[in-house]
ZAPA-513882 format. One record per residue: residue number from 0; residue in three letters; x, y, z of N, C-alpha, C in turn. Coordinates in steps of 0.02 Angstrom, whole numbers. Layout:
BEGIN
SITE     n   res      n.x      n.y      n.z     ca.x     ca.y     ca.z      c.x      c.y      c.z
SITE   NUM   ALA        X        Y        Z        X        Y        Z        X        Y        Z
...
This chain:
BEGIN
SITE     n   res      n.x      n.y      n.z     ca.x     ca.y     ca.z      c.x      c.y      c.z
SITE     0   MET    -1269     -135      -72    -1311     -102      -22    -1291      -29      -18
SITE     1   LYS    -1339       17      -21    -1325       87      -17    -1303      105       54
SITE     2   PRO    -1261      158       61    -1236      176      128    -1290      185      179
SITE     3   PHE    -1345      220      161    -1398      232      210    -1433      167      229
SITE     4   ALA    -1440      123      179    -1472       59      193    -1430       19      242
SITE     5   PHE    -1363       22      233    -1318      -13      279    -1325       13      350
SITE     6   LEU    -1324       80      357    -1331      110      423    -1399       94      454
SITE     7   ASN    -1451       96      413    -1518       81      439    -1521        9      464
SITE     8   LYS    -1487      -36      429    -1488     -106      451    -1452     -114      518
SITE     9   ILE    -1396      -77      526    -1360      -79      590    -1406      -54      646
SITE    10   TYR    -1439        3      634    -1482       31      685    -1539      -16      702
SITE    11   PHE    -1566      -50      652    -1620      -97      664    -1596     -155      708
SITE    12   LEU    -1536     -181      691    -1510     -236      731    -1496     -216      802
SITE    13   LEU    -1469     -156      811    -1456     -133      879    -1521     -120      917
SITE    14   ALA    -1573      -98      882    -1637      -86      915    -1668     -151      940
SITE    15   CYS    -1648     -205      907    -1674     -271      928    -1634     -302      984
SITE    16   LEU    -1584     -266     1009    -1535     -293     1056    -1567     -328     1116
SITE    17   PHE    -1620     -301     1143    -1648     -327     1204    -1711     -370     1194
SITE    18   VAL    -1727     -385     1130    -1788     -423     1119    -1776     -489     1084
SITE    19   LEU    -1715     -501     1060    -1701     -563     1024    -1694     -621     1073
SITE    20   THR    -1715     -679     1052    -1710     -739     1094    -1645     -775     1079
SITE    21   THR    -1625     -820     1124    -1563     -856     1118    -1573     -920     1078
SITE    22   VAL    -1529     -931     1028    -1528     -992      990    -1457    -1018      990
SITE    23   ALA    -1449    -1082      975    -1382    -1113      977    -1346    -1104      911
SITE    24   VAL    -1282    -1083      915    -1238    -1082      857    -1170    -1107      880
SITE    25   ALA    -1129    -1128      831    -1062    -1152      848    -1021    -1095      877
SITE    26   GLN     -989    -1105      934     -952    -1053      968     -887    -1082      996
SITE    27   VAL     -838    -1039     1005     -775    -1059     1035     -753    -1007     1086
SITE    28   PRO     -717    -1026     1139     -697     -978     1189     -640     -934     1164
SITE    29   VAL     -638     -872     1191     -583     -826     1176     -558     -795     1241
SITE    30   GLU     -512     -747     1233     -484     -714     1291     -537     -676     1330
SITE    31   GLY     -524     -667     1394     -566     -624     1434     -631     -656     1456
SITE    32   GLY     -639     -722     1446     -697     -756     1473     -760     -749     1432
SITE    33   VAL     -756     -722     1371     -816     -717     1329     -811     -767     1272
SITE    34   VAL     -867     -780     1240     -870     -830     1186     -898     -797     1123
SITE    35   TYR     -859     -800     1070     -880     -772     1006     -910     -826      962
SITE    36   PRO     -956     -807      916     -979     -856      866     -923     -869      816
SITE    37   GLU     -926     -928      785     -876     -945      735     -873     -893      679
SITE    38   SER     -930     -863      663     -931     -814      609     -885     -755      623
SITE    39   TYR     -874     -739      687     -828     -685      704     -757     -700      680
SITE    40   TYR     -735     -762      689     -667     -779      670     -658     -777      595
SITE    41   THR     -709     -796      558     -706     -788      485     -699     -715      466
SITE    42   PHE     -739     -673      498     -737     -601      486     -669     -572      503
SITE    43   ARG     -644     -589      563     -580     -562      585     -523     -585      539
SITE    44   ASP     -521     -649      523     -467     -675      482     -470     -648      411
SITE    45   ASN     -531     -637      385     -537     -607      319     -510     -535      319
SITE    46   MET     -521     -500      375     -495     -432      380     -418     -433      377
SITE    47   LEU     -387     -480      410     -314     -483      412     -284     -520      353
SITE    48   ASN     -325     -556      316     -299     -597      262     -340     -586      198
SITE    49   SER     -362     -523      189     -406     -506      133     -368     -504       68
SITE    50   ASP     -402     -521       15     -373     -519      -52     -424     -487      -98
SITE    51   GLY     -424     -421      -97     -470     -385     -141     -542     -381     -116
SITE    52   MET     -554     -395      -52     -621     -388      -26     -642     -315      -26
SITE    53   THR     -705     -302      -41     -730     -235      -43     -761     -215       24
SITE    54   ALA     -774     -149       31     -807     -125       91     -875     -159       98
SITE    55   GLN     -910     -168       44     -976     -200       46     -971     -271       74
SITE    56   GLU     -920     -307       52     -912     -376       76     -896     -378      150
SITE    57   PHE     -853     -333      172     -838     -329      244     -900     -310      284
SITE    58   GLU     -939     -263      258     -999     -241      293    -1050     -298      298
SITE    59   ASP    -1055     -337      245    -1102     -393      247    -1081     -445      299
SITE    60   GLU    -1016     -459      303     -991     -506      353    -1002     -478      424
SITE    61   TYR     -990     -414      432    -1000     -381      496    -1073     -390      519
SITE    62   LEU    -1120     -379      474    -1190     -385      492    -1209     -457      511
SITE    63   GLU    -1178     -505      477    -1191     -575      493    -1167     -592      564
SITE    64   VAL    -1108     -567      581    -1081     -580      648    -1124     -546      701
SITE    65   ILE    -1142     -484      689    -1185     -449      736    -1250     -488      747
SITE    66   GLN    -1278     -513      693    -1340     -551      701    -1330     -613      743
SITE    67   ASP    -1274     -648      732    -1259     -707      773    -1253     -689      846
SITE    68   ILE    -1218     -635      860    -1208     -614      929    -1274     -595      961
SITE    69   MET    -1314     -558      925    -1378     -536      953    -1427     -594      962
SITE    70   ASP    -1420     -645      922    -1463     -704      928    -1443     -748      988
SITE    71   THR    -1381     -743     1009    -1357     -793     1058    -1330     -765     1123
SITE    72   LYS    -1323     -699     1127    -1292     -669     1186    -1339     -619     1218
SITE    73   SER    -1321     -600     1280    -1360     -550     1315    -1314     -512     1363
SITE    74   GLY    -1338     -457     1388    -1302     -419     1439    -1236     -392     1416
SITE    75   LEU    -1189     -387     1463    -1124     -356     1449    -1083     -396     1400
SITE    76   GLU    -1090     -462     1402    -1052     -502     1354    -1072     -484     1283
SITE    77   ARG    -1137     -477     1270    -1160     -457     1204    -1130     -390     1184
SITE    78   GLU    -1131     -343     1230    -1107     -276     1215    -1033     -275     1197
SITE    79   VAL     -992     -312     1234     -920     -310     1220     -905     -347     1155
SITE    80   LEU     -943     -398     1138     -933     -432     1074     -949     -385     1016
SITE    81   LEU    -1002     -347     1024    -1019     -298      972     -964     -245      965
SITE    82   ALA     -935     -225     1022     -881     -176     1019     -821     -205      981
SITE    83   ARG     -806     -269      993     -750     -300      957     -764     -302      882
SITE    84   CYS     -825     -315      863     -843     -316      792     -834     -247      761
SITE    85   ASP     -853     -195      797     -841     -127      772     -766     -115      761
SITE    86   TYR     -726     -139      808     -653     -133      801     -629     -168      738
SITE    87   VAL     -652     -228      725     -629     -266      666     -651     -231      602
SITE    88   LEU     -713     -206      600     -736     -170      541     -694     -107      531
SITE    89   GLY     -675      -74      585     -632      -16      579     -565      -34      549
SITE    90   ARG     -537      -90      569     -474     -113      540     -483     -127      465
SITE    91   ALA     -539     -156      446     -552     -170      376     -555     -105      336
SITE    92   TYR     -589      -56      363     -592        9      329     -523       41      323
SITE    93   ARG     -481       31      374     -413       58      370     -375       28      311
SITE    94   TYR     -381      -38      303     -347      -71      247     -372      -44      180
SITE    95   LEU     -434      -21      178     -463        6      117     -453       82      111
SITE    96   SER     -413      111      157     -399      183      159     -462      225      169
SITE    97   MET     -510      197      205     -571      233      221     -567      255      294
SITE    98   GLU     -523      304      306     -505      320      375     -562      352      414
SITE    99   LYS     -604      391      382     -659      422      419     -706      368      447
SITE   100   LYS     -722      319      405     -765      265      428     -729      223      482
SITE   101   ALA     -665      214      473     -626      177      523     -630      211      591
SITE   102   MET     -620      276      592     -622      313      655     -691      308      688
SITE   103   GLU     -743      310      647     -811      304      675     -820      237      709
SITE   104   CYS     -793      184      679     -798      118      709     -759      114      774
SITE   105   PHE     -698      139      774     -657      137      834     -688      179      890
SITE   106   ASP     -715      237      872     -748      279      922     -809      243      952
SITE   107   ARG     -846      208      910     -905      172      934     -884      116      981
SITE   108   ALA     -830       81      964     -805       27     1008     -783       56     1075
SITE   109   ILE     -749      112     1074     -726      144     1136     -785      164     1179
SITE   110   ASP     -834      196     1149     -893      218     1186     -929      159     1219
SITE   111   THR     -935      104     1182     -968       45     1210     -929       18     1270
SITE   112   CYS     -863       14     1263     -822      -11     1318     -824       35     1379
SITE   113   LYS     -823       99     1367     -829      147     1423     -894      134     1461
SITE   114   ASP     -948      124     1424    -1013      113     1456    -1013       48     1496
SITE   115   ILE     -983       -4     1469     -978      -68     1504     -939      -59     1569
SITE   116   LEU     -882      -26     1565     -837      -20     1622     -864       25     1677
SITE   117   LYS     -913       65     1661     -948      104     1713     -988       58     1758
SITE   118   ARG    -1008        1     1730    -1051      -45     1766    -1014     -104     1796
SITE   119   GLU     -960     -125     1763     -925     -185     1787     -856     -189     1755
SITE   120   GLU     -807     -212     1794     -741     -226     1766     -746     -288     1722
SITE   121   MET     -718     -284     1662     -723     -339     1615     -660     -341     1573
SITE   122   VAL     -625     -396     1574     -561     -402     1539     -566     -382     1466
SITE   123   GLU     -614     -411     1431     -619     -399     1360     -637     -326     1345
SITE   124   ALA     -674     -294     1388     -690     -224     1378     -627     -181     1383
SITE   125   TYR     -584     -196     1432     -521     -160     1438     -478     -171     1375
SITE   126   VAL     -476     -233     1351     -433     -249     1293     -459     -216     1230
SITE   127   VAL     -524     -220     1217     -552     -188     1157     -543     -113     1160
SITE   128   TYR     -553      -84     1219     -542      -12     1229     -470        6     1209
SITE   129   ALA     -422      -30     1235     -351      -16     1220     -337      -25     1146
SITE   130   ASP     -363      -78     1117     -353      -92     1046     -379      -35     1003
SITE   131   ALA     -440      -12     1018     -471       40      977     -435      107      984
SITE   132   VAL     -413      124     1045     -374      185     1054     -308      181     1015
SITE   133   SER     -277      122     1016     -214      112      980     -223      126      905
SITE   134   GLN     -277      101      877     -290      113      806     -304      187      792
SITE   135   ASN     -343      217      835     -358      289      826     -294      331      829
SITE   136   CYS     -247      311      871     -185      350      878     -147      353      812
SITE   137   SER     -156      303      770     -118      301      708     -152      338      651
SITE   138   ILE     -216      357      659     -250      391      604     -281      458      622
SITE   139   LYS     -289      471      686     -315      536      707     -258      586      714
SITE   140   PRO     -274      650      722     -222      700      731     -176      684      790
SITE   141   LYS     -115      710      789      -66      695      841      -91      714      910
SITE   142   THR     -135      763      913     -161      783      979     -201      727     1011
SITE   143   TYR     -231      685      971     -268      628      998     -220      581     1034
SITE   144   ALA     -165      564     1001     -116      519     1032      -87      550     1095
SITE   145   MET      -78      615     1095      -49      649     1153      -96      646     1214
SITE   146   THR     -161      651     1200     -210      653     1256     -238      585     1273
SITE   147   GLN     -241      539     1225     -274      475     1236     -227      415     1236
SITE   148   GLY     -167      425     1209     -121      368     1201     -105      331     1265
SITE   149   SER     -101      367     1320      -84      334     1384     -136      284     1406
SITE   150   LYS     -196      290     1378     -249      243     1397     -237      172     1372
SITE   151   ILE     -196      166     1320     -181       99     1294     -148       58     1349
SITE   152   LYS      -96       85     1378      -59       49     1430     -101       41     1493
SITE   153   SER     -137       93     1512     -176       89     1575     -232       38     1569
SITE   154   MET     -266       36     1511     -320      -13     1502     -291      -84     1500
SITE   155   ALA     -234      -92     1466     -202     -158     1462     -181     -182     1531
SITE   156   LYS     -154     -137     1572     -134     -156     1641     -194     -180     1681
SITE   157   LYS     -250     -146     1673     -310     -166     1710     -334     -235     1687
SITE   158   ALA     -328     -248     1622     -347     -314     1597     -301     -368     1625
SITE   159   LEU     -236     -353     1627     -187     -402     1653     -196     -414     1728
SITE   160   LYS     -219     -365     1764     -232     -374     1835     -286     -426     1846
SITE   161   LEU     -336     -427     1801     -390     -475     1805     -373     -541     1772
SITE   162   ASP     -330     -539     1722     -314     -599     1682     -239     -596     1664
SITE   163   PRO     -195     -617     1710     -122     -608     1702      -91     -642     1642
SITE   164   THR     -124     -691     1611      -94     -726     1555     -124     -705     1488
SITE   165   ASN     -159     -649     1487     -192     -625     1426     -139     -597     1378
SITE   166   GLY     -127     -632     1323      -75     -612     1276      -89     -547     1240
SITE   167   THR     -153     -535     1223     -170     -473     1189     -157     -413     1234
SITE   168   ALA     -176     -419     1297     -165     -364     1344      -91     -351     1354
SITE   169   ARG      -50     -404     1359       22     -394     1368       52     -360     1307
SITE   170   TYR       31     -380     1247       54     -348     1186       38     -274     1186
SITE   171   LEU      -24     -257     1204      -45     -187     1205       -8     -147     1258
SITE   172   GLU        3     -177     1316       41     -143     1368      111     -124     1344
SITE   173   ASN      139     -166     1302      207     -158     1277      210     -114     1214
SITE   174   SER      154      -97     1184      154      -65     1118      190        2     1118
SITE   175   GLN      187       39     1173      221      104     1175      296       96     1163
SITE   176   ASN      325       42     1188      397       31     1180      417       24     1106
SITE   177   ILE      371        1     1065      386      -12      994      363       44      949
SITE   178   PHE      302       67      959      270      109      909      273      184      921
SITE   179   THR      288      207      981      290      279      992      358      307      971
SITE   180   PRO      360      369      950      423      399      929      469      413      988
SITE   181   ALA      533      421      973      582      440     1025      561      508     1055
SITE   182   PRO      573      519     1118      610      477     1166      565      430     1206
SITE   183   PHE      504      419     1183      456      381     1223      458      306     1211
SITE   184   ASN      494      284     1159      498      212     1147      557      181     1185
SITE   185   ASN      557      115     1185      612       79     1217      617       12     1180
SITE   186   TYR      655       12     1125      657      -48     1082      685     -108     1119
SITE   187   GLU      734      -98     1161      764     -154     1197      713     -189     1241
SITE   188   GLU      678     -150     1281      627     -180     1324      570     -208     1283
SITE   189   GLY      551     -171     1230      496     -194     1188      510     -261     1155
SITE   190   MET      571     -270     1131      590     -333     1098      592     -390     1149
SITE   191   GLU      613     -376     1210      614     -427     1261      544     -453     1276
SITE   192   VAL      496     -407     1279      427     -427     1291      401     -469     1233
SITE   193   LEU      416     -447     1171      394     -485     1113      425     -555     1112
SITE   194   ASP      487     -561     1134      519     -627     1140      479     -671     1188
SITE   195   THR      458     -642     1244      420     -680     1293      353     -702     1264
SITE   196   LEU      321     -658     1227      256     -674     1197      263     -730     1145
SITE   197   LEU      315     -726     1104      321     -772     1047      357     -837     1064
SITE   198   ASP      401     -835     1113      446     -892     1123      433     -931     1188
SITE   199   THR      384     -910     1226      367     -947     1287      292     -958     1289
SITE   200   ASP      270     -998     1338      198    -1010     1346      171     -972     1407
SITE   201   GLN      204     -918     1424      183     -878     1482      116     -844     1470
SITE   202   TYR      102     -827     1406       39     -793     1390        0     -832     1338
SITE   203   ARG      -66     -826     1341     -109     -859     1292     -109     -817     1228
SITE   204   MET      -93     -851     1172      -87     -816     1108     -123     -856     1054
SITE   205   ASP     -166     -822     1015     -194     -854      956     -161     -824      894
SITE   206   ASN     -185     -842      835     -153     -818      774     -153     -742      768
SITE   207   PHE     -207     -711      789     -211     -638      788     -155     -608      831
SITE   208   ASP     -146     -634      891      -94     -609      936      -24     -621      908
SITE   209   ARG      -14     -681      880       52     -696      853       68     -652      793
SITE   210   TYR       20     -642      750       30     -597      693       49     -527      718
SITE   211   SER       13     -502      768       26     -435      794       97     -431      823
SITE   212   ALA      117     -482      861      183     -481      892      238     -487      839
SITE   213   LEU      229     -529      789      279     -537      737      287     -473      696
SITE   214   SER      232     -442      677      237     -380      638      265     -323      680
SITE   215   ALA      250     -323      745      280     -272      789      355     -281      795
SITE   216   ARG      377     -343      800      449     -356      802      482     -332      737
SITE   217   ALA      451     -346      681      477     -323      616      481     -247      614
SITE   218   TYR      428     -214      637      426     -141      638      482     -113      681
SITE   219   GLY      493     -143      739      546     -120      783      614     -124      750
SITE   220   TYR      627     -180      716      690     -185      681      696     -134      624
SITE   221   LEU      641     -124      589      642      -76      533      658       -6      558
SITE   222   GLN      629       14      614      642       81      640      714       89      664
SITE   223   GLN      747       34      677      817       38      698      866       28      640
SITE   224   GLY      838       26      579      880       19      520      905      -52      508
SITE   225   MET      876     -101      542      897     -171      535      850     -205      485
SITE   226   ASN      860     -187      421      812     -205      370      807     -281      357
SITE   227   GLU      863     -316      359      861     -388      347      820     -423      401
SITE   228   ASP      829     -402      463      790     -431      517      716     -413      509
SITE   229   ALA      703     -352      488      633     -331      477      600     -374      424
SITE   230   LEU      636     -385      369      608     -427      315      593     -498      340
SITE   231   TYR      639     -525      379      630     -593      406      565     -597      446
SITE   232   TRP      554     -549      492      497     -553      537      431     -534      502
SITE   233   TYR      435     -489      453      374     -476      414      353     -539      376
SITE   234   ASN      401     -575      350      385     -637      314      358     -690      362
SITE   235   LYS      382     -691      424      354     -736      475      281     -718      488
SITE   236   ALA      265     -654      489      196     -633      499      152     -656      440
SITE   237   LEU      181     -654      380      144     -676      321      130     -751      322
SITE   238   GLU      169     -789      359      154     -861      365       86     -872      398
SITE   239   ILE       65     -825      439        0     -831      472      -55     -803      428
SITE   240   TYR      -45     -744      400      -94     -712      355      -58     -693      291
SITE   241   PRO      -53     -739      242      -12     -728      182      -36     -671      138
SITE   242   LYS      -99     -651      144     -125     -598      102     -135     -532      140
SITE   243   ASN     -100     -525      195     -109     -465      236      -86     -403      198
SITE   244   VAL     -133     -356      190     -120     -296      150      -64     -253      179
SITE   245   ALA      -65     -243      245      -16     -198      276       55     -223      264
SITE   246   VAL       67     -287      274      134     -314      266      154     -316      192
SITE   247   LEU      108     -336      149      125     -340       78      141     -272       49
SITE   248   GLU      111     -219       76      125     -153       51      193     -127       75
SITE   249   ILE      213     -147      134      276     -120      160      337     -158      135
SITE   250   LEU      330     -222      118      388     -262       98      428     -230       39
SITE   251   PRO      394     -207      -13      433     -179      -70      471     -115      -53
SITE   252   THR      453      -83        3      487      -21       22      550      -33       62
SITE   253   ILE      562      -95       83      620     -111      123      677     -134       78
SITE   254   LYS      732     -100       83      790     -116       39      849     -142       80
């Protein structure tokens, strides 16, 4: 599919947002009180467990999920699900080193969540907002992280206020402790939170959340020069997504 054709198809699907009728598809519940189609989980897991997938293949899956959402959802729930799909496509582009396209996806997800939150507080909108800002902080200029990075924690806190056992929100609230440079990090506190996420049932965690927490723990150890511990936890993350590009690329650099 040519780039313009892909964009035109997205615009067409979005133009149909308010005219499509509801049909039944297999669905499962997720965090924040919304329900995603099964196709979303295939798309998300392929992003995290891809093995040579191309941008075209990711884009095709993205369009399939969007179609499912538009066929079965309405109102704010539909909008936040579409924002989450933009976030996942952005992550896929990041793995393919297509950072400009990744940023466009994350920006689109943020804009959608901002619009939702102007109308209603919604757990998943806060979480997707924080997730997308977090990704942007790692690929946009440092000035972006300086001006927008604080929103990760603030959005996560708002999600936790509405849904105190939301594992994704707790992970995001804690991310500054692990991923920001000194003197703003706090590895001791960050690791304690990750222990709570991984070793207790205090928070709801799915495979995506567990992978994120495991790889964050590995990153924290790596930044402290504890390479053996880092290798152990990166390999634990690979038990969930064995073909994860990010982890497989970093393992050979750890000595």
